C-alpha positions as CSV (number, residue, x, y, z in Angstrom):
1,M,-0.9,-17.1,-6.8
2,N,-1.4,-16.3,-10.4
3,E,-2.8,-19.1,-12.5
4,K,-2.0,-17.5,-15.9
5,T,1.5,-17.5,-17.4
6,W,2.4,-14.1,-18.6
7,D,4.8,-13.5,-21.4
8,N,7.1,-10.4,-21.4
9,N,5.3,-8.8,-24.4
10,S,2.0,-8.8,-22.6
11,I,3.5,-7.4,-19.4
12,Y,5.4,-4.8,-21.3
13,E,2.2,-3.6,-23.1
14,I,0.5,-3.2,-19.7
15,I,3.5,-1.2,-18.4
16,Q,3.5,1.0,-21.6
17,H,-0.3,1.6,-21.3
18,Q,-0.1,2.5,-17.6
19,I,2.8,4.9,-18.2
20,I,0.8,6.8,-20.9
21,I,-2.2,6.9,-18.5
22,Q,-0.1,8.2,-15.7
23,L,1.8,10.8,-17.8
24,K,-1.4,11.8,-19.6
25,E,0.5,12.0,-22.9
26,E,1.6,9.8,-25.7
27,I,5.4,9.2,-25.5
28,E,7.7,6.6,-27.0
29,I,8.5,4.1,-24.3
30,S,11.6,2.0,-24.3
31,P,13.0,-0.4,-21.7
32,E,15.9,2.0,-21.1
33,L,13.7,4.9,-19.9
34,R,14.7,5.8,-16.4
35,I,11.8,6.0,-14.0
36,K,12.7,9.2,-12.2
37,E,15.0,11.0,-14.6
38,D,13.2,10.3,-17.9
39,L,9.6,9.7,-16.8
40,G,9.7,12.2,-13.9
41,F,8.0,9.8,-11.5
42,S,8.4,10.7,-7.8
43,S,8.5,7.9,-5.3
44,L,4.8,8.3,-4.6
45,Q,3.9,8.3,-8.3
46,L,6.0,5.1,-8.7
47,V,4.0,3.4,-5.9
48,F,0.7,4.5,-7.5
49,F,1.9,3.3,-10.9
50,L,3.0,-0.1,-9.5
51,S,-0.3,-0.5,-7.5
52,E,-2.3,0.1,-10.7
53,I,-0.2,-2.4,-12.7
54,T,-0.3,-5.1,-10.0
55,K,-4.1,-4.8,-9.9
56,K,-4.3,-5.5,-13.6
57,L,-2.0,-8.4,-13.2
58,N,-3.8,-9.9,-10.2
59,L,-0.8,-9.3,-7.9
60,N,-0.6,-7.5,-4.6
61,I,1.8,-4.6,-4.1
62,F,2.4,-5.9,-0.6
63,D,4.0,-9.1,-2.0
64,F,7.0,-7.1,-3.1
65,F,10.0,-6.6,-0.8
66,D,11.2,-3.0,-0.1
67,Y,14.6,-3.8,-1.6
68,E,12.9,-4.9,-4.9
69,L,11.1,-1.7,-5.2
70,L,14.1,0.4,-4.3
71,N,16.2,-1.3,-7.0
72,L,13.8,-0.2,-9.8
73,K,15.7,2.3,-12.0
74,C,14.2,1.8,-15.5
75,V,11.3,0.3,-17.3
76,A,13.3,-2.9,-18.0
77,D,13.7,-3.3,-14.2
78,I,9.9,-3.1,-13.7
79,L,9.4,-5.6,-16.5
80,A,11.9,-8.0,-15.0
81,L,10.4,-7.8,-11.5
82,L,6.8,-8.2,-12.6
83,S,7.8,-11.2,-14.9
84,K,9.6,-12.8,-12.0
85,K,6.7,-12.4,-9.6
86,L,4.1,-13.5,-12.1
87,N,5.9,-16.6,-13.4
88,N,7.9,-17.7,-10.4
89,G,6.0,-16.3,-7.5
90,N,9.2,-15.2,-5.8
């Protein structure tokens, strides 16, 4: 379990940074950006993206349920899920 309490701003900055790394370009990132439609992430790219973020946050990608990952539609969904996992452990 994660000892540190993460605030949404810190988590969001990590998400933004990782999106820029993955896309290899500077873009304006907002919570409303859709993962597949706006960012162009395939399912495989999303898994890689999440595995990189979870490493940085000291989480394990295998601690996520399939339905949680399948319900991710936009950046705000990623933020909400990571915040929940980090601060509640559920």
